[in-house]
C-alpha positions in Angstrom: 0.0 0.0 0.0 1.3 3.5 -0.8 2.4 6.0 1.9 -0.7 8.1 1.0 -3.0 5.2 1.4 -1.5 4.4 4.9 -2.1 8.0 5.9 -5.8 7.9 4.8 -6.3 4.6 6.7 -4.8 5.9 9.9 -6.9 9.1 9.6 -10.1 7.1 9.1 -9.3 4.9 12.1 -8.5 7.9 14.3 -11.8 9.6 13.3 -13.7 6.4 14.1 -12.1 6.2 17.6 -12.9 9.8 18.3 -16.5 9.3 17.4 -16.7 6.2 19.6 -15.1 8.0 22.5 -17.5 10.9 22.3 -20.4 8.5 22.1 -19.3 6.6 25.2 -18.9 9.9 27.1 -22.4 10.9 26.1 -23.9 7.6 27.2 -22.1 7.7 30.6 -23.0 11.3 31.2 -26.6 10.8 30.2 -26.9 8.0 32.7 -25.4 10.0 35.5 -22.3 7.9 35.9 -19.9 10.8 35.9 -20.0 14.1 37.6 -19.8 15.0 41.3 -21.4 11.8 42.6 -24.5 13.7 44.0 -28.0 14.3 42.7 -28.3 15.8 39.2 -28.8 19.6 39.2 -29.9 19.6 35.6 -33.6 19.5 36.4 -34.1 16.2 34.6 -36.4 13.5 36.0 -34.4 10.5 37.1 -35.7 7.0 37.4 -34.8 5.0 40.4 -35.3 1.3 40.2 -35.7 -0.7 43.4 -32.8 -2.9 42.9 -30.5 0.0 42.0 -31.2 1.8 45.3 -29.2 -0.9 47.1 -26.4 -0.8 44.6 -26.3 3.0 44.3 -26.2 2.9 40.5 -28.4 5.7 39.6 -29.1 8.0 42.6 -25.6 8.3 44.0 -24.5 10.2 47.1 -21.0 11.2 47.8 -18.9 8.1 47.4 -16.2 9.2 49.7 -17.2 7.0 52.6 -15.3 7.9 55.7 -14.1 5.2 58.1 -16.6 6.1 60.8 -19.9 5.9 58.9 -19.5 3.8 55.7 -22.6 1.9 54.6 -20.6 -1.3 54.1 -18.4 -1.1 57.2 -21.1 -0.1 59.7 -18.1 1.3 61.7 -19.2 3.2 64.8 -17.5 6.3 65.9 -18.5 10.0 66.0 -20.9 10.4 63.1 -19.7 12.7 60.3 -22.1 13.3 57.4 -20.9 13.7 53.8 -19.0 16.8 53.1 -21.8 18.4 51.1 -24.1 18.3 54.1 -27.1 18.5 51.9 -26.2 21.8 50.2 -27.9 23.1 47.0 -26.0 24.7 44.1 -28.9 27.0 43.2 -27.7 30.6 43.6 -31.2 32.1 43.7 -32.2 30.3 46.8 -34.5 31.9 49.3 -32.6 30.4 52.2 -29.0 30.2 53.4 -27.1 29.5 50.2 -23.4 29.9 50.5 -22.9 26.2 50.2 -20.5 26.0 53.2 -20.6 24.2 56.5 -19.8 27.4 58.5 -20.1 25.9 62.0 -18.5 22.5 61.2 -21.4 20.4 62.3 -21.8 18.5 59.1 -24.9 20.4 58.1 -25.1 23.0 55.5 -27.5 25.9 54.6 -31.2 24.9 55.0 -30.3 21.6 56.6 -28.5 23.3 59.4 -30.9 24.5 62.2 -28.7 27.6 62.6 -29.8 28.8 59.2 -32.4 31.6 59.6 -32.5 33.5 56.3 -30.6 33.9 53.1 -28.1 36.3 54.7 -27.4 34.1 57.7 -24.3 32.2 56.9 -22.9 31.7 60.4 -25.2 28.7 61.0 -24.6 28.9 64.7 -27.5 27.9 66.9 -28.3 27.7 70.6 -30.8 24.9 70.3 -30.9 22.2 73.0 -30.0 18.8 71.8 -32.0 15.8 73.1 -30.3 12.6 72.2 -32.2 9.3 71.5 -30.7 6.0 72.5 -31.4 2.3 71.9 -31.6 0.4 75.1 -29.9 -2.9 74.4 -31.4 -6.2 75.6 -27.9 -7.8 75.5 -26.0 -6.5 78.6 -22.7 -7.5 76.9 -23.2 -5.4 73.8 -21.1 -2.4 75.0 -18.9 0.1 73.2 -21.5 1.6 70.8 -22.2 5.3 70.8 -26.0 5.1 70.8 -26.7 1.8 72.5 -27.0 1.6 76.3 -27.2 -2.1 77.4 -29.9 -2.4 80.0 -28.7 -3.6 83.4 -30.3 -7.0 84.0 -31.9 -7.4 87.3 -31.5 -10.8 88.9 -33.0 -10.9 92.4 -31.1 -14.2 93.2 -28.6 -16.5 91.5 -29.8 -19.1 89.0 -27.8 -22.2 88.1 -25.7 -24.6 90.1 -22.3 -23.6 88.7 -19.6 -21.7 90.5 -20.0 -18.9 89.6 -23.7 -19.5 88.8 -25.0 -19.2 85.2 -26.8 -16.0 86.1 -25.3 -14.4 89.2 -27.4 -12.3 91.5 -27.6 -8.6 90.7 -26.7 -6.7 93.8 -27.6 -3.1 94.4 -23.8 -2.3 94.4 -23.2 -4.1 91.1 -26.1 -2.3 89.4 -25.1 1.1 90.8 -21.5 0.7 89.5 -22.8 0.3 86.0 -25.7 2.8 86.0 -23.5 5.6 87.6 -21.7 5.7 84.2 -24.9 6.2 82.2 -26.3 9.6 81.2 -28.9 11.1 83.4 -32.3 10.2 82.2 -31.1 7.0 80.7 -30.2 4.8 83.7 -32.2 1.8 82.6 -32.8 -1.7 84.1 -34.6 -4.7 82.6 -36.2 -7.2 85.0 -34.9 -9.9 82.8 -35.2 -13.2 84.6 -38.7 -13.5 83.3 -38.6 -17.2 82.7 -38.4 -17.4 86.5 -40.8 -14.5 87.0 -43.3 -16.2 84.7 -43.3 -19.2 87.0 -43.3 -17.1 90.2 -46.2 -15.1 89.0 -48.3 -17.7 87.2 -47.5 -21.0 88.8 -47.9 -20.3 92.5 -49.7 -23.3 93.9 -52.0 -21.1 95.9 -53.2 -19.4 92.7 -54.8 -22.5 91.1 -58.5 -22.3 90.0 -61.1 -23.0 92.6 -63.9 -25.5 92.4 -67.5 -24.8 93.4 -66.6 -25.4 97.0 -63.7 -22.9 96.7 -61.1 -25.7 97.0 -57.9 -25.5 95.0 -57.8 -27.6 91.8 -54.7 -28.5 89.7 -55.4 -26.0 86.9 -53.6 -22.7 86.3 -56.0 -19.9 86.6 -56.4 -16.2 85.9 -55.8 -14.9 89.4 -52.2 -14.4 90.5 -52.6 -12.7 93.8 -50.1 -14.8 95.7 -47.5 -14.9 93.0 -47.8 -11.2 92.6 -47.3 -10.6 96.3 -44.1 -12.8 96.3 -42.5 -11.1 93.3 -43.5 -7.6 94.6 -41.7 -8.3 97.8 -38.5 -9.3 95.9 -38.6 -6.2 93.8 -39.3 -4.0 96.7 -36.4 -5.4 98.7 -33.9 -4.8 95.9 -34.9 -1.2 95.2 -35.1 -0.4 98.9 -31.5 -1.3 99.3 -30.6 0.2 95.9 -32.0 3.6 96.8 -30.4 3.4 100.3 -26.9 3.4 98.7 -27.8 6.3 96.4 -28.5 4.3 93.2 -30.6 6.0 90.5 -32.9 4.5 87.9 -34.8 6.4 85.2 -36.5 3.5 83.4 -37.5 -0.1 84.2 -38.3 -2.4 81.3 -39.9 -5.8 81.6 -40.4 -8.5 78.9 -43.4 -10.4 80.2 -45.2 -12.4 77.5 -47.7 -14.6 79.4 -51.3 -13.6 80.1 -54.9 -14.5 80.1 -55.8 -14.0 76.4 -57.7 -16.7 74.6 -54.7 -17.7 72.5 -52.5 -17.7 75.6 -54.8 -20.0 77.6 -55.2 -22.2 74.5 -57.3 -22.4 71.3 -56.6 -26.0 70.3 -59.8 -27.6 71.4 -58.7 -31.0 70.3 -56.2 -30.8 73.3 -58.0 -32.2 76.3 -55.8 -30.2 78.7 -56.8 -27.0 77.0 -60.5 -27.8 77.3 -60.2 -28.9 80.9 -58.4 -25.6 81.8 -61.2 -23.5 80.1 -63.8 -25.6 82.1 -61.9 -24.9 85.3 -61.9 -21.2 84.6 -65.6 -21.3 83.7 -66.5 -23.1 86.9 -64.4 -21.0 89.3 -66.8 -19.0 91.4 -64.7 -15.9 90.9 -65.5 -16.0 87.2 -69.2 -15.5 87.9 -68.5 -12.9 90.6 -65.8 -10.8 88.9 -65.4 -11.6 85.2 -68.8 -12.1 83.8 -70.0 -8.6 84.9 -67.0 -7.1 83.0 -67.4 -9.1 79.8 -71.2 -9.2 79.6 -71.6 -12.8 78.6 -71.4 -16.0 80.7 -70.4 -18.8 78.2 -66.7 -19.0 77.8 -66.9 -21.5 75.0 -67.6 -18.4 72.8 -64.1 -17.3 73.7 -62.2 -20.7 73.6 -63.9 -21.5 70.2 -63.3 -18.0 68.8 -64.3 -19.0 65.3 -68.0 -19.2 66.4 -68.0 -16.6 69.1 -68.0 -13.4 67.1 -66.4 -10.5 68.9 -66.5 -12.2 72.3 -62.8 -13.2 72.2 -61.9 -9.5 71.6 -64.0 -8.4 74.5 -62.5 -11.1 76.7 -58.9 -10.2 75.7 -59.5 -6.5 76.3 -60.6 -7.2 79.9 -57.8 -9.7 80.5 -55.1 -7.4 79.2 -56.3 -4.8 81.7 -56.3 -7.3 84.5 -52.8 -8.5 83.5 -51.5 -5.0 83.6 -52.9 -4.5 87.0 -51.1 -7.6 88.3 -47.8 -6.6 86.6 -48.0 -3.0 88.0 -48.4 -4.3 91.5 -45.5 -6.8 91.0 -43.0 -4.6 89.2 -43.9 -1.0 88.7 -45.3 0.0 92.1 -42.4 -1.3 94.1 -39.9 0.7 92.0 -42.2 3.8 92.0 -42.3 3.7 95.8 -38.6 4.8 95.8 -38.4 6.5 92.4 -41.8 8.3 91.8 -40.8 9.6 88.4 -39.5 6.3 87.0 -40.6 5.2 83.5 -41.9 1.7 83.0 -42.8 -0.3 80.0 -43.5 -3.9 79.0 -42.9 -5.6 75.6 -46.0 -5.5 73.5 -48.0 -3.4 76.0 -49.8 -0.7 74.0 -53.1 0.9 73.2 -53.3 -1.0 69.9 -56.0 -3.6 69.6 -59.7 -4.1 68.7 -61.2 -2.1 71.6 -61.6 1.6 72.2 -58.9 2.5 69.6 -59.4 5.5 67.4 -56.9 4.0 65.0 -57.5 0.3 64.4 -54.7 -2.2 63.6 -55.0 -5.8 62.6 -52.5 -8.0 64.3 -49.9 -10.0 62.4 -52.4 -12.8 61.8 -55.2 -10.5 60.6 -57.2 -10.4 63.8 -58.9 -7.2 64.8 -58.6 -4.2 62.6 -61.7 -2.5 64.0 -62.6 -0.9 67.3 -65.1 -2.2 69.9 -66.6 -0.2 72.8 -65.8 -2.3 76.0 -66.3 0.3 78.7 -65.9 -2.3 81.5 -62.3 -3.0 80.4 -61.2 0.2 82.2 -62.7 -1.1 85.4 -60.5 -4.2 85.1 -57.2 -2.3 85.1 -55.1 0.0 83.0 -54.6 -0.4 79.3 -50.8 -0.5 79.5 -48.2 -1.6 82.0 -46.4 1.4 83.6 -46.0 4.6 81.8 -44.9 3.8 78.2 -46.2 1.8 75.4 -43.8 -1.0 74.3 -45.2 -2.0 70.9 -42.9 -4.2 68.9 -41.9 -3.3 65.4 -40.1 -6.3 64.2 -41.9 -6.5 60.9 -43.4 -10.0 61.4 -46.1 -11.0 58.9 -48.2 -14.1 59.7 -51.6 -15.0 58.4 -52.3 -11.3 57.6 -51.0 -12.2 54.2 -53.9 -14.6 53.6 -56.8 -13.5 51.4 -59.6 -12.1 53.6 -57.2 -11.1 56.4 -55.3 -8.3 54.7 -55.3 -4.8 56.2 -56.0 -2.9 52.9 -58.1 -3.4 49.8 -56.0 -6.1 48.2 -53.8 -9.0 49.0 -51.0 -8.0 51.5 -48.2 -10.1 50.0 -45.1 -11.2 52.0 -42.6 -8.7 50.7 -39.8 -6.6 52.3 -41.8 -3.4 51.7 -45.0 -4.7 53.3 -43.0 -6.0 56.2 -41.4 -2.5 56.6 -44.8 -0.7 56.3 -46.5 -3.0 58.8 -43.7 -2.4 61.4 -44.1 1.4 60.9 -47.9 1.2 61.2 -47.6 -0.8 64.4 -45.9 2.2 66.1 -48.0 4.8 64.3 -51.2 3.2 65.7 -49.7 3.3 69.2 -48.7 6.9 68.7 -52.1 7.9 67.4 -54.1 5.9 69.9 -52.7 7.5 73.0 -50.6 10.3 74.4 -48.7 7.8 76.5 -45.0 7.7 75.9 -43.4 5.4 73.4 -40.6 2.9 73.8 -40.9 0.7 70.7 -39.0 -2.6 70.4 -36.9 -3.1 67.3 -35.0 -6.2 66.3 -31.7 -6.4 64.4 -31.1 -6.2 60.6 -30.3 -9.9 60.1 -33.4 -11.1 62.0 -35.8 -12.8 59.7 -38.0 -14.6 62.2 -38.0 -17.4 64.7 -37.9 -20.4 62.3 -40.2 -22.7 60.4 -44.0 -22.2 60.9 -43.5 -18.9 62.6 -44.2 -15.4 61.3 -41.6 -14.1 58.8 -39.7 -10.8 58.9 -39.4 -10.1 55.2 -37.6 -6.8 55.6 -34.7 -8.6 57.4 -31.4 -8.4 55.7 -32.6 -5.5 53.4 -32.3 -1.7 53.7 -36.0 -1.6 54.5 -34.9 -2.5 58.0 -33.0 0.8 58.3 -36.0 2.6 56.8 -38.2 1.1 59.4 -36.0 2.4 62.3 -35.8 5.9 60.7 -39.5 6.2 60.3 -40.1 5.0 63.8 -37.7 7.7 65.2 -39.7 10.3 63.3 -42.7 9.4 65.5 -40.7 10.9 68.4 -40.4 7.9 70.8 -38.7 8.5 74.1 -36.1 5.8 73.2 -35.9 2.5 71.5 -35.7 -1.0 73.0 -33.3 -3.0 70.9 -33.7 -6.8 71.0 -30.1 -7.8 70.3 -29.3 -11.0 72.1 -25.8 -12.0 71.1 -26.0 -10.4 67.6 -23.1 -9.6 65.4 -21.0 -6.4 65.8 -22.3 -5.3 62.3 -25.9 -5.5 63.5 -25.2 -3.5 66.6 -23.1 -0.9 64.8 -25.7 -0.4 62.2 -28.4 0.5 64.7 -25.9 2.9 66.4 -25.2 4.6 63.1 -28.9 4.9 62.1 -29.5 6.7 65.4 -26.4 8.9 64.8 -27.7 10.0 61.4 -31.2 10.6 62.7 -30.1 12.4 65.9 -27.9 14.6 63.7 -30.9 15.8 61.8 -33.7 15.8 64.3 -32.2 15.4 67.8 -33.4 18.7 69.3 -35.6 19.2 72.3 -38.3 21.0 70.3 -39.1 18.0 68.0 -42.7 17.2 67.2 -43.9 14.4 65.0 -45.9 15.5 61.9 -47.5 12.1 61.4 -51.3 12.2 61.8 -52.5 9.1 60.1 -51.5 5.5 59.3 -49.4 4.8 56.2 -51.8 3.8 53.5 -51.9 0.0 53.2 -52.3 0.3 49.4 -49.9 3.1 48.6 -46.5 2.6 46.9 -44.6 4.7 49.4 -44.3 5.7 53.1 -43.7 9.3 54.2 -43.0 10.3 57.7 -42.0 13.7 59.0 -41.0 15.6 62.1 -40.5 19.3 63.0 -37.2 19.8 64.9 -34.5 22.4 65.1 -36.6 24.9 63.2 -37.0 22.7 60.1 -39.3 20.0 58.8 -37.5 16.8 58.2 -39.1 14.0 56.1 -38.2 10.4 55.2 -39.6 9.1 52.0 -39.4 5.4 51.2 -40.7 4.0 47.9 -42.0 0.5 47.1 -40.2 0.5 43.8 -39.2 3.0 41.2 -39.8 6.8 41.4 -38.8 9.9 39.6 -37.0 12.8 41.3 -37.0 16.5 40.2 -35.0 19.0 42.2 -34.4 21.5 39.5 -35.6 24.5 41.5 -35.8 25.3 45.2 -38.5 22.5 45.5 -38.2 18.8 45.6 -40.8 16.8 43.5 -41.2 13.1 43.7 -43.3 11.0 41.3 -44.2 7.4 41.9 -46.4 5.4 39.6 -49.4 6.7 41.5 -48.7 10.0 43.2 -46.8 13.3 42.8 -45.4 14.7 46.1 -44.1 18.2 46.2 -41.9 19.7 48.9 -41.6 23.5 48.7 -38.3 25.1 49.6 -36.6 21.8 50.2 -33.3 20.0 49.8 -32.2 16.4 49.7 -29.9 15.2 52.5 -27.9 12.1 51.7 -28.0 9.0 54.0 -24.9 7.0 55.0 -26.9 4.0 56.2 -29.6 3.2 53.7 -30.1 3.6 49.9 -33.8 2.7 49.9 -35.2 6.2 50.7 -34.6 9.9 50.9 -34.1 12.5 53.6 -35.9 15.8 52.6 -35.4 18.9 54.7 -37.7 22.0 54.5 -37.8 25.4 56.0 -40.1 25.3 59.1 -42.3 28.0 57.7 -43.3 26.1 54.5 -46.5 24.1 54.3 -46.9 20.4 54.4 -46.0 18.5 51.2 -48.7 18.4 48.6 -49.8 15.0 47.4 -51.6 14.5 44.1 -53.1 11.2 43.1 -53.2 8.1 45.2 
């Protein structure tokens, strides 16, 4: 080939390479794969696919993970947000807009509570911080910024070893630990409940009575003697504890027995279950005390709940109140005698249920979901144990996924999103049903349930777990109860980091939840908000894909069903979850507008 021909060939190949290179750059740029690693400022609508949220392919935050707060490492030290702090690049903003973190708190412009107007770039504030903690069930899970292990209260040693399996908790040993805790967060759990269950419910003097008021062999629904014994143990401990100057702010119990129809037994093919129901029916105290409260006299309408209509709900409402009365006498009142302002809460004790509840909630198996008027329940005892509701938010889904038992208008399938939404609505219902304080129970990220034939936690091992915790915190609980028995360091660190991120945004003493209704069971998103530090802070979590437009001072989100508009708002990136968005507004703006369904 001639020298001229070689030159032409080289020229053509070079031109072809240049064209390919520019095409590749255009494709990469159009898909948002180059740039500053943050949200597009071009005003285009960007599609976010559910699977890509986890992988951070499309909506990418700053990829410069620091060693303290990386999504993958879950490392736990002082939380430091991304360098951009949620800043906007729009120069015509009506709020602080210099794009700098002027007070070095990791928050910039509108996201910083010190921002008061467009000319205020100092960002300094004098707001009072009010930190939220997770109270850890595992007393050995120490060394995490936002997890305080509850001190386990053992009134006496258990086990034959030396030392025993569970050594007795002495007033001195409890004080040595709780003296290191922040004021307001010195928390104990009356843990040895396997033993307490027996002390309360299996006292031989508390068996059912026959018609001659003689003791039978059947466990009954009166625990007077068991309660007296446990109350004396608790009183003795706290009398000595207070005498040496010990302090306690909260007492938690995990008592899971009771007198409900399912707890007594609903398997009528089991002769022991039938005989126990007969013993309760024939006890003279049932006629004297229980029947006037429930309004019917045949307990087979409770034991055989399929044919008894609402009678089992009425029975359960009365029995929950009676149980709370027994537990208060056994655990709460002895502590309150020495610490009048102590908080107290029991696992699953809440105002949720099928009676006298402004906001109904079906349980995980689809029971309830409506509200009955049972005025005599209040005569039987209080609706909750102690002072605070302890609703669990593990995300269990049982028979509620069966046709006919779903909470909404269609089948409630076993999906991570539905598990997440149900966990949030459990706490929302408790919040909306009462002004009593909240100490919700959360599990750990890798928790997926208790095994075969048990309810499943579909949000386990997904970022919907983190979303659940974030939305629950936006309901303004006093603290969280973290069920973390022997879990991995990663699970513990993740919870601590979720709380760090949320405390950083909303951890001010003026916080007030903006949630006023349940999350729609049929919607394709969940939105929760709180007012704190002079801003409105929202968490948006989608079921699947959505479009995001933040081309002006507003943030607009479009799902397949709705358009949600946030005026004068910014996006704040999350270090711990890629399933949702933090959205921060000026406190003087209105609530988001939602069009569609």
